[in-house]
C-alpha positions in Angstrom: 112.2 61.9 127.3 115.8 63.2 127.4 117.4 61.5 124.2 119.9 59.5 124.3 123.0 60.2 122.1 124.7 57.8 119.6 128.8 57.3 120.7 129.7 58.7 117.3 127.4 61.8 118.1 131.0 64.4 118.0 133.0 62.6 115.8 134.3 65.4 113.0 134.5 62.5 110.8 131.9 59.6 111.1 132.0 56.4 109.6 128.2 57.5 108.7 126.8 60.9 108.6 123.2 62.0 110.4 121.4 63.4 107.5 117.9 63.2 109.4 116.3 66.2 109.1 112.4 67.2 109.7 110.1 67.3 106.7 109.1 71.3 106.1 106.2 72.6 104.8 105.4 74.4 102.1 105.5 78.1 103.9 108.9 77.6 105.3 109.8 75.7 102.1 108.8 79.0 100.5 110.9 80.8 102.8 114.0 78.8 102.5 114.0 79.5 98.6 113.0 83.1 98.8 115.4 84.1 101.4 118.0 81.8 102.3 118.1 80.6 98.3 118.0 76.9 99.3 116.8 73.7 96.8 117.5 70.1 97.8 120.4 69.9 96.0 122.1 72.8 97.2 121.5 71.3 100.9 122.9 67.8 100.5 125.9 69.8 98.3 126.6 72.4 100.8 126.2 69.6 103.8 129.0 67.9 102.1 131.4 70.1 101.6 130.9 71.6 105.1 131.5 68.4 106.5 134.8 67.3 104.2 136.1 71.0 105.4 135.7 69.6 109.0 136.9 66.5 108.4 140.4 67.9 107.4 140.5 71.2 109.5 143.5 70.5 111.6 142.1 72.1 114.4 138.7 70.8 115.0 138.6 68.0 117.3 135.3 67.1 118.2 132.0 68.6 116.5 128.6 67.8 115.7 128.3 66.8 111.7 124.5 65.9 111.6 122.7 68.1 109.6 120.2 70.4 111.9 123.6 71.4 113.4 125.4 72.1 110.7 122.0 73.9 108.6 122.2 76.5 111.4 125.3 77.6 109.8 124.7 77.4 106.2 121.4 78.9 106.2 122.5 81.6 108.5 124.8 82.6 105.9 122.5 81.6 102.6 124.7 78.9 101.4 127.6 80.9 101.4 130.4 78.4 102.1 133.1 80.8 103.1 131.0 82.8 105.6 129.6 79.3 107.1 132.6 77.8 107.9 134.1 80.7 109.2 130.8 81.5 111.7 131.6 77.7 112.9 134.7 78.2 113.3 133.9 81.2 115.2 131.2 79.4 117.0 133.8 76.9 118.4 136.4 79.2 119.6 134.2 81.3 121.4 133.0 78.6 123.4 136.7 77.3 124.1 138.0 80.8 125.6 134.7 82.5 127.2 133.4 79.0 128.7 131.9 81.0 131.2 129.3 82.4 129.5 128.0 79.5 127.4 128.8 76.5 129.3 126.9 74.3 131.2 123.5 74.8 130.2 122.0 72.7 132.8 118.4 73.4 134.2 118.5 71.3 136.4 121.2 72.6 138.1 119.5 74.6 141.4 120.9 78.2 140.5 121.1 78.0 136.7 117.4 76.4 136.5 115.6 79.2 138.9 117.1 82.1 136.6 115.1 80.0 134.1 112.2 80.0 136.5 112.2 83.5 137.4 110.2 84.6 133.7 113.5 86.1 132.6 113.4 85.0 129.1 110.7 82.4 127.0 109.7 81.5 123.8 106.3 82.0 122.7 105.3 78.8 121.2 102.9 80.6 118.1 105.0 81.9 115.1 104.0 85.3 113.6 102.2 86.3 110.3 106.2 86.0 108.8 106.8 82.7 110.3 109.0 84.1 112.8 109.6 83.0 116.5 108.4 85.0 119.3 110.8 85.4 122.1 109.6 87.0 125.4 112.0 88.6 127.9 111.4 90.8 131.1 114.2 91.4 133.9 111.5 92.8 137.4 111.7 89.1 138.3 115.7 88.6 138.2 117.4 88.7 141.4 120.7 91.0 140.3 121.8 90.3 144.2 121.8 86.4 143.3 122.6 86.1 139.8 125.5 87.2 137.4 126.6 88.1 134.2 127.4 84.7 133.5 123.9 83.1 133.9 122.3 85.8 132.2 124.9 84.8 129.3 124.0 81.2 129.4 120.4 81.8 129.6 120.2 83.6 126.3 122.8 80.9 124.7 120.6 78.0 126.2 117.1 79.8 124.5 119.8 79.6 121.3 120.6 75.8 120.8 117.3 74.8 122.6 115.2 76.6 119.3 117.6 76.5 116.6 117.8 72.9 115.5 114.4 73.1 114.1 113.9 74.3 110.5 111.7 76.7 111.3 113.6 78.8 113.6 116.4 78.5 111.1 114.6 79.5 108.0 111.8 82.2 109.9 114.4 83.8 112.2 113.1 85.7 115.5 111.3 88.2 116.9 112.8 89.5 120.3 110.4 91.7 122.9 112.4 93.2 126.1 110.3 94.5 128.8 112.6 96.8 131.1 110.5 97.9 133.6 110.9 97.0 137.1 115.0 97.3 136.1 117.4 98.7 138.7 120.4 100.0 138.7 121.6 96.3 140.6 120.7 95.2 137.2 122.5 97.5 135.1 125.7 97.4 137.4 125.5 93.4 136.6 127.1 93.7 133.2 130.6 95.5 132.7 131.9 96.8 129.4 133.6 93.7 128.5 130.9 91.9 128.6 129.1 93.7 126.5 132.2 94.1 123.8 132.2 90.3 123.9 128.4 89.9 123.4 127.8 92.3 120.5 131.1 90.4 119.1 129.3 86.7 119.4 125.9 88.0 118.4 127.6 89.2 115.1 129.9 86.7 114.0 129.5 83.4 115.9 125.7 82.9 117.0 124.2 81.4 113.3 120.7 82.6 114.0 118.8 84.9 111.6 117.8 88.1 114.0 114.7 89.7 112.3 113.7 92.0 114.7 114.4 93.5 118.6 111.8 95.5 120.5 112.9 97.3 123.6 110.2 98.7 125.4 109.7 100.5 129.1 113.9 101.0 128.3 114.8 104.2 130.6 116.6 106.7 129.1 120.3 105.5 130.4 119.8 102.3 129.2 118.4 103.6 125.9 121.4 105.7 125.2 123.8 102.6 126.2 122.1 100.6 123.5 122.4 103.1 121.4 125.9 103.1 121.8 126.8 99.6 121.4 124.9 99.8 118.4 127.1 101.4 116.9 129.4 98.6 116.8 127.1 96.6 115.0 126.1 96.8 111.2 123.6 99.4 109.9 121.6 96.5 108.8 121.5 95.3 112.4 120.6 98.5 113.8 117.5 99.3 111.2 115.9 96.2 113.3 115.8 97.5 116.6 112.7 99.5 118.0 112.2 101.2 120.9 108.3 101.9 122.1 107.1 104.3 124.7 103.8 102.3 124.9 102.3 99.1 124.7 99.9 100.2 122.1 103.4 101.5 120.0 104.7 98.0 120.4 101.2 96.0 119.2 101.5 98.0 116.3 104.7 96.2 115.4 104.1 92.9 117.1 100.8 91.0 117.3 100.0 91.0 121.0 98.1 87.5 121.0 101.6 86.4 120.8 102.7 87.7 123.4 102.3 86.1 127.5 98.5 86.7 128.8 100.6 89.1 131.5 101.2 91.2 127.7 98.3 90.8 126.0 98.2 87.1 125.1 96.7 83.8 125.7 99.1 82.0 127.9 100.1 82.9 131.5 104.0 82.7 131.4 104.1 80.5 134.6 102.9 78.1 131.8 105.6 79.3 129.3 108.5 79.2 131.9 107.5 75.4 132.7 107.2 74.3 129.2 110.1 75.8 128.4 111.8 74.0 131.4 110.8 70.6 129.7 112.0 71.0 126.3 115.5 72.3 128.6 115.1 69.0 130.2 114.0 66.9 126.8 117.5 68.1 125.6 119.8 68.0 128.1 121.8 65.6 127.6 122.4 67.2 124.2 122.8 70.4 126.0 125.5 69.1 128.4 127.5 66.9 125.4 127.9 70.5 123.6 130.6 71.4 126.1 132.7 68.3 124.8 133.0 69.8 121.4 136.5 70.6 121.1 138.6 73.4 118.9 142.2 73.6 119.1 143.0 77.7 119.5 146.2 78.4 119.4 148.1 82.0 121.5 148.8 83.2 117.5 145.4 82.6 116.2 143.1 85.4 115.6 140.6 84.3 117.8 143.3 84.5 120.5 144.2 88.2 119.9 140.6 89.2 119.5 140.2 87.5 123.0 142.6 89.8 124.3 141.4 92.7 122.2 138.2 92.8 124.4 139.8 94.1 127.4 139.6 96.9 126.5 139.6 100.2 128.9 136.3 102.1 130.0 135.1 104.6 127.6 131.5 106.2 126.7 129.7 103.3 126.7 130.8 102.0 130.4 130.5 105.6 131.7 126.3 104.2 132.1 127.4 102.3 135.3 128.0 105.4 136.8 124.8 107.0 136.1 121.4 106.3 137.9 118.2 104.9 135.9 115.0 107.0 136.0 
């Protein structure tokens, strides 16, 4: 059942902060210590520091201050306070400036719910041997005439919001598998140059997640070229985590196929995976919709306003793929 939210949930300086945090088992506690430098003392000190910064921030109006939410940023940035606070500020800014890409994550909305039900994007219930969540995506049943790039973006954002309050997801990170079989020019033409630039910028700077690997299979050569062009805008560290596969056996050499949907070598049918994910979305629906009420004042002289304006770029080499054919 959906959890009722307290009235103070988005108060930037509540009378009492919510430190309720699920217990981690020894495996994920070890990951947190090894890769994030986390200790109980550092966690509490950093939460207090970030909350004090939020309370004194002149432009933050409403935001979550509970431990699971703030740890998204602290853990992603390995407890570097400057980087974590900057990422939180950027996260709020992109929600303000690009609402149609990131808000209304409502699985009960008929159109958006239909996209989630199209098997476009699902989290797998079991993690891999390194503790990473596996996310599977396929576009073959996505109706390119029905859905928009904004809905596709919101589907990705929904997935991250649903997963991202858990210790395991924050500390273990995730692996994505994208199957591009069935991709058409109609799918390609959904995405414009500015959409790509925005998503790359948001993923690199404003999304508090630990992407460990991204695997692409059955990608047409045109799409591979486009993705490689986009990746030039990212860090070398991220580029080294991206893999293109020519066959399923090649993918299985890097990703345990038992963790994938039944139709791709695992044990759980995609239909059940989608149904279970939609149930999770319904349970979290009050929280997901309340996120739209978080608020950061973004003035026209701020760096975020300027960055948003700079995304309105002319079509260059990256945009030329829209004129080509998928092979």
